[in-house]
Structure formats: structure tokens, C-alpha cells
C-alpha positions in Angstrom: 96.8 126.0 80.7 98.3 123.7 83.1 96.9 121.4 85.7 94.9 122.3 88.4 96.4 122.5 91.7 94.4 120.4 94.5 92.1 122.7 96.4 92.4 120.3 99.3 96.4 120.1 100.2 97.6 123.0 97.9 100.3 120.6 97.3 99.9 118.6 93.9 97.8 118.9 90.3 94.4 117.9 90.6 93.2 114.7 89.0 89.8 115.0 89.9 87.0 117.4 91.0 84.2 116.6 93.6 81.0 115.2 92.2 79.0 118.0 93.7 80.7 121.2 94.5 83.5 120.4 91.4 86.4 121.2 94.1 89.8 119.9 92.3 91.3 117.5 94.1 94.6 114.8 93.6 93.8 111.5 95.4 91.6 109.6 97.6 92.9 110.9 101.1 92.4 114.6 99.6 88.5 113.7 98.4 88.0 111.9 102.1 89.6 114.9 104.1 87.1 117.5 101.3 84.0 115.3 102.1 84.5 115.8 106.3 82.7 118.7 105.9 79.6 118.8 103.2 79.7 120.1 100.2 77.8 123.7 99.8 76.2 123.6 97.0 74.5 127.2 95.9 72.6 128.3 93.0 74.8 130.6 90.4 73.2 132.7 88.2 74.6 132.8 84.5 76.5 136.0 84.9 78.3 134.9 88.0 79.7 131.8 86.3 83.7 132.4 84.9 84.0 131.7 81.3 87.0 130.1 79.0 88.5 132.7 76.8 86.9 130.9 73.9 83.8 131.6 76.2 83.1 128.0 77.5 82.1 127.5 81.2 84.7 126.7 83.3 84.2 124.7 86.7 80.7 126.2 87.1 79.1 124.5 90.1 76.1 122.2 90.2 73.1 123.1 91.5 70.3 120.1 92.3 66.7 121.1 93.5 65.9 117.6 94.3 68.2 114.9 96.4 67.0 111.8 94.2 68.1 113.3 91.2 71.8 112.4 92.7 73.3 109.2 91.3 74.1 106.8 94.4 77.9 105.3 94.4 76.7 101.7 93.0 74.9 103.5 90.1 78.0 105.3 88.9 80.2 102.4 89.2 78.1 100.1 86.7 77.8 103.1 84.5 81.5 103.3 84.3 82.0 99.4 84.6 79.7 98.9 81.7 81.7 97.7 78.6 78.8 99.0 76.0 78.5 102.0 77.5 82.5 102.5 77.2 82.3 101.3 73.4 79.5 103.9 73.2 81.7 106.8 74.1 84.6 106.2 71.7 81.9 107.3 68.9 82.8 111.1 68.1 79.1 111.8 67.1 77.9 111.0 71.0 81.5 112.7 72.4 80.3 116.0 70.9 76.7 116.0 71.6 77.9 115.3 75.7 80.7 117.9 75.1 77.9 120.7 73.6 75.7 119.8 76.8 78.7 120.2 79.3 80.0 123.3 77.9 76.3 125.2 77.4 75.3 127.7 79.4 71.7 126.2 79.3 72.4 122.4 79.6 69.0 121.5 79.7 68.4 122.9 76.6 71.1 121.4 75.3 70.3 118.0 76.3 66.7 118.1 75.1 68.1 118.6 71.7 70.7 116.2 72.2 67.8 113.3 73.1 66.5 114.1 69.0 69.7 112.3 68.0 68.8 108.8 67.7 72.5 107.8 68.9 72.4 109.9 71.7 68.4 108.9 72.7 69.7 105.1 72.6 72.8 106.0 74.7 70.6 107.6 77.5 68.3 104.7 77.5 70.6 102.4 77.9 72.1 104.4 81.2 68.5 104.8 82.8 68.5 101.1 81.9 71.5 100.6 84.0 70.8 103.1 86.8 67.1 101.1 87.3 65.5 104.6 86.5 
């Protein structure tokens, strides 16, 4: 499977996805153009979500019930710039847990299971500490 096409300019391969609606885009210019119109986030039933041949979900929209659950840019930047988080993300076990959550049709249940793992619990506590929650 090749790279996805930018859905804003339809000219370049996408490198990124909108954090709200997951529309693929290729550059900051396209992201800004995409953001000129607010993202339409609608709930999606499990039956409507596309799946890959291996059964994993593909580009599922994210439905946020409470806007306070969305991290601010500064919080995301703080996470991204943390050397401790970068170091933790190099651990294969943690990568597998995160992938399991991300590809699950029921990510909340998968997250609850991952929280039982001490390494994941410590990781999530670090992130909570960084974002101040």
C-alpha cells in the first residue's frame, strides 16, 4: 500500500493527519487551508468504520464528547519535546500496547487493559504530569 494522497491539495503524498478528523494532508499550508473550515466530527458506529484486510481499523474519525478532552497545542508540544517520553516510546512492549489501543475496535476497553501494565501506567502518569492533569 503506497502513501496516501493529501486530501487538501490532491497533489502530494500525505505525511500527516488532522488530529480531529484524521483527514490526510501534506504540509502546513494544506493544514491551514483545511482548518479554514472547522472539522466536522460525527460519531461513527463500529459497523461504519473501514477496516484493513487484516481486520484493523483504518482512519476512523474521532468523536469527542467533551471539548475539554482535547489537548492544547502547548500540551502536545510539551509531550513531543519530552526526552523521557521519547525514551519510553523506544520500548517494544510499550509500542505494542499503544498499537493495540490504536487498532482496537474498542480502544477504551483496550486502554483499561493497558493501564494494568505497570510500564504503561507509569508512561501515562508521566504524560498526565506533563500536561498538568
